[in-house]
C-alpha positions as CSV (number, residue, x, y, z in Angstrom):
1,M,98.6,-8.0,-52.7
2,R,100.9,-5.4,-54.3
3,G,101.1,-2.8,-51.6
4,K,99.6,-1.4,-48.5
5,N,97.2,0.9,-50.3
6,R,95.9,-1.6,-52.9
7,I,92.5,-1.7,-51.3
8,K,90.3,1.4,-51.3
9,P,86.7,2.0,-50.5
10,R,84.2,2.0,-53.3
11,R,82.6,5.3,-54.1
12,K,79.6,6.1,-51.9
13,G,76.3,5.1,-53.3
14,Q,77.6,3.5,-56.4
15,H,75.2,1.3,-58.2
16,L,76.0,-1.3,-60.8
17,A,75.1,-0.1,-64.3
18,H,73.7,-2.3,-66.9
19,Q,74.8,-2.3,-70.5
20,D,71.3,-2.5,-71.9
21,I,70.2,0.8,-70.3
22,P,71.1,3.9,-72.3
23,K,73.4,6.4,-70.5
24,K,72.5,10.0,-70.0
25,N,74.3,12.9,-68.5
26,S,72.8,14.7,-65.6
27,Q,70.0,16.9,-66.7
28,I,67.1,19.0,-65.5
29,S,63.9,17.1,-66.0
30,H,60.6,18.8,-66.5
31,G,58.8,15.8,-67.9
32,P,58.9,12.2,-68.8
33,L,62.0,10.5,-70.0
34,Y,62.1,8.5,-73.3
35,P,65.7,7.8,-74.5
36,T,66.1,8.6,-78.2
37,K,67.6,5.2,-78.9
38,V,64.4,3.5,-78.0
39,P,61.6,3.7,-80.6
40,R,58.7,5.5,-79.1
41,S,55.0,4.7,-79.8
42,P,53.1,7.8,-80.8
43,C,51.5,9.3,-77.7
44,S,48.3,9.7,-79.8
45,D,48.1,5.9,-79.9
46,L,48.3,5.7,-76.1
47,A,45.7,8.4,-75.7
48,I,43.0,6.1,-77.0
49,I,43.6,3.4,-74.4
50,P,40.8,3.6,-71.8
51,F,42.8,4.2,-68.6
52,P,40.7,4.7,-65.5
53,D,42.2,8.2,-64.8
54,T,43.5,11.1,-66.7
55,V,47.3,10.6,-67.2
56,E,49.7,12.2,-69.6
57,P,50.3,9.7,-72.5
58,A,54.0,10.5,-72.3
59,L,54.0,9.0,-68.8
60,I,52.4,5.9,-70.0
61,A,55.0,5.7,-72.7
62,D,57.7,5.7,-70.0
63,V,55.8,3.0,-68.2
64,L,56.1,0.8,-71.3
65,L,59.8,1.6,-71.6
66,F,60.3,0.7,-68.0
67,S,58.4,-2.5,-68.4
68,S,60.7,-3.6,-71.3
69,M,63.9,-2.9,-69.4
70,S,63.0,-3.3,-65.7
71,S,64.1,-6.9,-65.1
72,K,67.6,-6.1,-66.5
73,A,67.9,-2.8,-64.8
74,M,66.5,-3.5,-61.3
75,F,67.7,-6.9,-60.1
76,L,71.2,-8.2,-60.7
77,L,70.2,-11.8,-61.6
78,D,67.2,-11.1,-63.7
79,P,69.0,-11.1,-67.1
80,H,69.7,-14.8,-66.5
81,I,66.3,-15.8,-65.3
82,V,63.6,-17.1,-67.6
83,A,59.9,-16.5,-66.8
84,R,57.7,-19.4,-65.8
85,K,55.7,-20.7,-68.7
86,G,52.1,-19.5,-68.3
87,D,53.0,-16.8,-65.8
88,N,51.2,-13.6,-67.0
89,A,53.7,-10.9,-67.0
90,Q,51.2,-8.6,-68.7
91,E,49.2,-8.6,-65.5
92,W,51.4,-5.8,-64.2
93,F,50.4,-3.5,-67.0
94,S,46.8,-4.7,-67.4
95,A,46.1,-3.6,-63.8
96,M,46.7,0.0,-64.9
97,L,43.6,-0.3,-67.1
98,S,41.3,-1.0,-64.1
99,D,43.0,0.3,-60.9
100,V,43.4,4.1,-60.5
101,A,45.7,3.8,-57.4
102,Y,48.0,1.4,-59.3
103,L,48.0,3.6,-62.4
104,N,49.0,6.7,-60.4
105,A,51.6,4.8,-58.4
106,M,53.3,3.4,-61.5
107,C,53.5,6.8,-63.1
108,F,55.3,8.7,-60.3
109,T,57.5,5.7,-59.3
110,I,58.9,5.1,-62.7
111,Q,59.7,8.8,-63.2
112,C,61.5,8.7,-59.8
113,Y,63.4,5.6,-60.8
114,F,64.5,7.2,-64.1
115,D,65.7,10.3,-62.2
116,G,67.9,8.2,-60.0
117,F,69.2,5.9,-62.8
118,F,70.0,8.6,-65.3
119,G,71.1,11.3,-62.8
120,R,68.3,13.7,-63.6
121,T,67.5,16.7,-61.4
122,R,63.8,17.1,-60.8
123,G,62.1,20.2,-62.3
124,I,59.6,22.0,-60.1
125,A,56.7,21.2,-62.4
126,A,57.6,17.5,-62.4
127,E,57.9,17.3,-58.7
128,R,54.5,19.0,-58.2
129,R,52.9,16.6,-60.6
130,D,54.4,13.6,-58.9
131,R,53.3,14.8,-55.5
132,L,49.7,15.0,-56.9
133,Y,49.9,11.4,-58.2
134,F,51.4,10.2,-54.9
135,A,48.7,12.0,-52.8
136,K,45.9,10.5,-55.0
137,T,47.4,7.0,-54.7
138,I,47.6,7.2,-50.9
139,R,44.0,8.7,-50.6
140,I,42.5,6.0,-52.8
141,L,44.3,3.2,-50.9
142,Q,43.2,4.6,-47.5
143,E,39.6,4.7,-48.7
144,R,39.8,1.2,-50.1
145,L,41.4,-0.3,-47.0
146,S,38.7,1.2,-44.8
147,L,36.0,-0.6,-46.7
148,D,34.6,-3.9,-45.6
149,D,35.2,-5.5,-49.0
150,D,38.0,-8.1,-49.0
151,N,37.6,-8.6,-52.8
152,L,38.8,-5.1,-53.3
153,R,41.2,-4.4,-50.5
154,L,42.9,-7.8,-50.8
155,S,42.9,-7.8,-54.7
156,D,46.0,-8.4,-56.8
157,S,46.1,-4.8,-57.9
158,T,45.9,-3.5,-54.3
159,I,48.9,-5.8,-53.4
160,M,50.7,-4.6,-56.5
161,T,50.1,-0.9,-55.6
162,V,51.6,-1.3,-52.2
163,L,54.6,-3.2,-53.8
164,V,55.1,-0.2,-56.1
165,L,54.9,2.3,-53.1
166,S,57.6,0.3,-51.2
167,G,59.8,0.3,-54.3
168,H,59.4,4.1,-54.6
169,A,60.4,4.5,-51.0
170,Y,63.5,2.4,-51.5
171,T,64.4,4.3,-54.7
172,T,64.3,7.6,-52.8
173,G,66.3,6.2,-49.9
174,D,63.3,6.5,-47.5
175,Y,63.8,3.1,-45.9
176,E,61.5,3.9,-42.9
177,S,58.6,4.5,-45.3
178,A,59.6,1.4,-47.3
179,H,59.4,-0.7,-44.2
180,N,56.0,0.8,-43.3
181,H,54.7,0.0,-46.7
182,I,56.1,-3.6,-46.6
183,S,54.6,-4.1,-43.1
184,G,51.2,-3.1,-44.5
185,L,51.7,-5.3,-47.5
186,L,52.5,-8.3,-45.4
187,K,49.4,-7.8,-43.3
188,L,47.3,-7.8,-46.5
189,V,49.1,-10.9,-47.8
190,S,48.6,-12.7,-44.4
191,M,44.9,-11.8,-44.4
192,R,44.5,-13.3,-47.9
193,G,46.9,-16.2,-47.4
194,I,50.3,-16.5,-49.1
195,D,49.2,-19.9,-50.6
196,T,46.9,-18.0,-53.0
197,F,50.0,-16.3,-54.6
198,L,52.2,-19.3,-55.0
199,Q,50.8,-20.2,-58.4
200,K,51.8,-16.7,-59.6
201,T,55.5,-17.1,-59.4
202,K,56.4,-13.5,-60.4
203,M,54.1,-12.0,-57.8
204,S,55.3,-14.5,-55.2
205,I,58.9,-13.5,-55.8
206,E,58.1,-9.8,-55.2
207,I,56.0,-10.4,-52.1
208,I,58.6,-12.7,-50.5
209,R,61.4,-10.3,-51.5
210,C,59.6,-7.7,-49.3
211,D,59.3,-10.1,-46.4
212,L,62.9,-11.1,-46.5
213,A,64.3,-7.6,-47.1
214,M,62.4,-6.2,-44.2
215,A,63.6,-9.0,-41.9
216,V,67.2,-8.6,-43.0
217,D,67.1,-4.8,-42.6
218,T,65.4,-4.7,-39.2
219,N,66.8,-7.9,-37.7
220,L,63.2,-9.0,-37.0
221,K,61.7,-12.3,-37.8
222,P,60.0,-12.7,-41.2
223,V,56.2,-12.4,-41.2
224,L,55.3,-14.9,-43.8
225,C,57.5,-17.8,-42.8
226,D,57.7,-18.7,-39.1
227,D,57.1,-21.9,-37.2
228,K,53.3,-21.5,-37.6
229,G,53.2,-19.6,-40.9
230,S,51.8,-21.2,-44.0
231,L,55.1,-21.1,-45.8
232,A,56.7,-23.2,-43.1
233,N,54.6,-26.1,-44.3
234,T,55.4,-25.6,-48.0
235,S,58.2,-28.1,-48.0
236,R,58.9,-27.8,-51.7
237,F,60.1,-24.2,-51.1
238,T,61.6,-24.3,-47.6
239,A,63.1,-27.8,-47.2
240,A,66.8,-27.8,-46.5
241,P,69.1,-30.3,-48.2
242,S,70.4,-33.4,-46.5
243,Q,73.2,-32.8,-44.1
244,N,75.2,-35.5,-46.0
245,V,75.5,-33.2,-49.0
246,V,78.3,-31.3,-47.1
247,R,80.7,-34.0,-48.5
248,H,79.6,-33.4,-52.1
249,P,82.6,-34.0,-54.4
250,H,82.0,-30.5,-55.8
251,F,83.8,-29.0,-52.7
252,Q,87.5,-28.7,-52.2
253,P,89.0,-30.2,-49.0
254,E,89.4,-26.8,-47.3
255,V,85.7,-26.1,-47.8
256,I,84.7,-29.5,-46.4
257,E,86.9,-28.7,-43.4
258,F,85.3,-25.3,-43.1
259,L,81.7,-26.7,-43.3
260,S,82.6,-29.3,-40.6
261,K,83.0,-26.4,-38.1
262,L,79.4,-25.3,-38.6
263,N,76.0,-26.2,-37.3
264,A,74.4,-28.7,-39.6
265,Q,71.6,-26.3,-40.6
266,L,74.0,-23.5,-41.3
267,A,76.2,-25.8,-43.4
268,A,73.2,-27.0,-45.3
269,A,72.3,-23.3,-46.2
270,W,75.9,-22.8,-47.4
271,V,75.7,-26.0,-49.6
272,T,72.4,-24.8,-51.1
273,M,73.8,-21.4,-51.8
274,S,76.9,-23.0,-53.4
275,H,74.7,-25.1,-55.8
276,F,72.7,-22.0,-56.7
277,C,75.8,-20.0,-57.4
278,A,77.0,-22.8,-59.7
279,Q,73.6,-22.6,-61.6
280,V,73.8,-18.8,-61.9
281,N,77.4,-18.7,-63.0
282,A,76.6,-21.3,-65.7
283,A,73.6,-19.2,-66.8
284,A,75.8,-16.2,-67.3
285,E,78.0,-18.1,-69.8
286,D,77.2,-17.7,-73.5
287,D,74.4,-20.1,-74.3
288,G,74.3,-21.2,-70.7
289,P,71.0,-22.7,-69.4
290,K,68.9,-20.0,-67.8
291,V,67.5,-20.2,-64.2
292,T,63.8,-20.6,-64.0
293,E,61.7,-18.2,-61.9
294,E,60.5,-21.2,-59.8
295,T,64.1,-22.3,-59.2
296,F,65.0,-18.8,-58.2
297,L,62.0,-18.6,-55.8
298,Q,62.8,-22.0,-54.3
299,N,66.4,-21.1,-53.6
300,M,65.6,-17.7,-52.2
301,M,63.2,-19.2,-49.7
302,S,65.2,-22.3,-48.8
303,I,68.3,-20.3,-48.2
304,M,67.2,-17.0,-46.6
305,Y,64.3,-18.0,-44.4
306,P,66.4,-20.6,-42.5
307,L,69.3,-18.1,-42.1
308,L,66.9,-15.6,-40.6
309,H,65.5,-18.1,-38.1
310,Q,69.0,-19.2,-36.9
311,H,71.0,-17.3,-34.3
312,Y,74.3,-18.1,-32.8
313,Q,76.5,-16.6,-30.0
314,I,78.1,-13.3,-30.9
315,G,81.8,-13.9,-31.5
316,S,81.3,-17.4,-32.8
317,L,82.3,-18.4,-36.3
318,E,78.8,-19.6,-37.0
319,E,77.2,-16.2,-36.4
320,A,79.7,-14.5,-38.6
321,V,79.1,-17.0,-41.3
322,R,75.3,-16.7,-41.0
323,L,75.5,-12.9,-41.4
324,G,78.1,-13.3,-44.2
325,L,75.7,-15.6,-46.1
326,L,72.9,-13.0,-45.7
327,A,75.2,-10.2,-46.9
328,F,76.3,-12.3,-49.9
329,S,72.8,-13.5,-50.9
330,S,70.8,-10.3,-50.3
331,P,72.1,-8.5,-53.5
332,L,71.5,-11.7,-55.5
333,F,67.9,-12.2,-54.3
334,L,66.6,-8.9,-52.9
335,H,68.3,-5.7,-53.9
336,W,67.7,-3.2,-56.7
337,N,70.9,-3.1,-58.7
338,R,73.4,-2.7,-55.8
339,V,75.7,-4.9,-53.7
340,E,75.8,-2.6,-50.6
341,L,73.2,-3.4,-47.9
342,P,71.2,-0.2,-47.4
343,D,70.2,-0.5,-43.8
344,R,73.0,0.0,-41.2
345,R,71.3,-2.1,-38.6
346,F,72.4,-5.2,-40.6
347,T,75.9,-3.9,-41.4
348,S,76.4,-2.9,-37.8
349,A,75.5,-6.4,-36.7
350,Y,77.8,-8.0,-39.3
351,R,80.7,-5.7,-38.3
352,E,80.2,-6.5,-34.6
353,A,80.2,-10.2,-35.4
354,L,83.5,-9.9,-37.4
355,A,85.1,-7.8,-34.7
356,T,84.1,-10.1,-31.8
357,M,85.1,-13.2,-33.7
358,T,88.5,-11.7,-34.2
359,L,88.8,-10.7,-30.5
360,V,87.8,-14.1,-29.1
361,G,90.1,-16.0,-31.5
362,A,87.4,-18.2,-33.2
363,D,88.6,-21.3,-35.0
364,I,88.9,-19.8,-38.5
365,A,91.5,-20.2,-41.2
366,P,92.9,-17.1,-43.0
367,R,91.2,-18.0,-46.3
368,E,87.9,-18.4,-44.5
369,R,88.3,-15.1,-42.8
370,L,89.3,-13.5,-46.1
371,W,86.0,-14.5,-47.7
372,L,84.0,-13.1,-44.7
373,F,85.9,-9.8,-44.7
374,M,85.6,-9.4,-48.5
375,V,81.8,-9.9,-48.3
376,G,81.8,-7.4,-45.4
377,A,83.7,-4.9,-47.4
378,L,81.3,-5.2,-50.4
379,S,78.2,-4.9,-48.2
380,M,79.7,-1.9,-46.2
381,S,81.5,-0.1,-49.0
382,H,79.3,2.9,-48.7
383,E,80.0,3.3,-45.0
384,S,83.3,5.2,-44.5
385,E,83.7,4.5,-40.8
386,S,83.1,0.8,-41.3
387,M,85.6,0.7,-44.1
388,K,88.3,2.4,-42.0
389,W,88.0,-0.5,-39.5
390,L,87.6,-3.3,-42.1
391,L,90.1,-2.6,-44.8
392,P,93.3,-2.9,-42.7
393,R,92.1,-6.3,-41.5
394,L,91.2,-7.4,-45.0
395,R,94.6,-6.2,-46.2
396,M,96.3,-8.4,-43.5
397,D,94.3,-11.5,-44.5
398,I,95.2,-10.9,-48.2
399,E,98.9,-10.9,-47.2
400,Q,98.6,-13.9,-45.0
401,C,97.0,-15.9,-47.8
402,G,99.8,-15.0,-50.2
403,V,97.4,-13.2,-52.6
404,S,99.3,-10.9,-54.9
405,S,96.9,-10.3,-57.8
406,W,93.2,-10.0,-58.4
407,S,93.4,-13.4,-60.2
408,D,94.8,-14.9,-57.0
409,M,92.0,-13.3,-55.1
410,Q,89.3,-14.7,-57.4
411,Q,90.6,-18.2,-56.9
412,V,90.2,-17.9,-53.2
413,L,86.8,-16.4,-53.4
414,R,85.5,-18.9,-56.0
415,S,86.6,-21.8,-53.8
416,F,84.0,-20.6,-51.2
417,L,81.1,-18.7,-52.7
418,W,81.2,-16.2,-55.6
419,V,79.1,-15.0,-58.5
420,G,81.5,-13.4,-61.0
421,F,79.1,-11.2,-63.0
422,V,77.8,-9.6,-59.9
423,Y,80.8,-9.3,-57.6
424,D,83.9,-9.2,-59.9
425,V,83.7,-5.5,-60.8
426,P,83.1,-4.1,-57.3
427,G,85.5,-6.7,-55.8
428,K,88.3,-5.8,-58.2
429,E,87.7,-2.1,-57.5
430,L,88.1,-2.8,-53.8
431,F,91.2,-4.8,-54.3
432,E,92.9,-2.4,-56.7
C-alpha cells in the first residue's frame, strides 16, 4: 500500500459497463430507444407480425435489440457462457406472439432497462404508456391465476412473465416488489414441479437465480431446494465434491492450511468455487474454452444451495467465510451487471460477522482476513457507513501483508478466489 488514503469507496450505485453496449449521454426519452450504430429493421416489417395485442412496432424493435445484447449487458459471466445445444433461446421471443401479458411486460421492462443503462430521463408520455402496459400485465395475470386452469396459469409463458416483472422491479430498485414477484413465481414453479424445467437449461437458470437471490437477500431458506424439495434429490446438480479434494495440488500451502480450519462442507463449497473460477478465468482468455450453460447451472446450485443451508456461530471464521463466499459468488451467478449486493440485510449480516470475528480473535491469518475484507468492501461499496468502518481495517490488513501495489494485491487475491474480468476494475478502484 502506498499511503493511508490509497483506498477509497467506489462511487454509489456504479454498475459495470460492457464494451458491446453503445454509450449514450443522459437524455430525455419520449419513446423507444434504438442506438444509431445498430441496424434497425423497418418498423413496417414488424407491423405485419401477428402480435396478440396492439403494440408500437418501435417497441418491438427495441425488444429485438435487447434480445441481441441482453446476455452481455445483464449478467457478468454471460459473454463467456455458451448456450446448451438444442436449448431454444427463441422461446423467449416466440411467447410474445401468443401471450398478451408477456408481450406487455417485455415492452415496458426493456424500456425501463434502457433508461437505467443509458441514463435516460423518462418523458411524461413514455411513463404514462409504460404504466398502461404494466397495469394491463398485472390485470391479465391476476385473471389468469384466478382460473382453475393449470395449463394456462402454470404455462411457460406465465412463468416467463413473472420473471420479467421481477426483473423490472430489480431494475427500478423496488426490491420489495421484486421479492413479492419471486415469491409468487416460486409458488407457481413448486406447483408445477421444478423437474419439468430442468431440461430447459436457460429457463432453469433464471428460475433458480430467483430462488437463490431471494434467499440471499432475505436470509431465508431457499424454496426450491430444501431437505424435502425435489432439487435436493437431483444429485447431478447439488452433490458436493469429495472432502479429499481439499488437498488438490492446485492449491498453495497457505490455502490448504486455511481450508483445514473449516467445516468439511464449507471447505468443499470453497473448492468447488475455486474450480469454477479457474474455468471462468480460462474462458475469458482469447480462444479460451467457453463454459456451458449446464456447467454454469451445476456450479450455481452445488455451491450456493449448500452455503444457504449452512449456518455457523456468529464470530466464527466459518460464518465469515460462508457469507464471504455468498458475497463473492452472488455477482457471478445472480446479479444484473453489478458487484454490490443490493439488499442491506445481507451486507449487514456480513459486516456483523466480520466485526465479531475481529473482536473474538478468530484463528485467521492476515492474508485470509484480507480476502474476506476485500470481498466485503466490494459488496458494500455503495454503503457509505459500512465503508467508513471497513476501509480502515482493510487498510491495516494490506499493510500487515506487505502489499505495496495493485499487482501485489492481485497475487494475494488470486491465491484464494478471484475472477479478474469481473473484480479487477472495481478492486483496483478501491485500492487506488
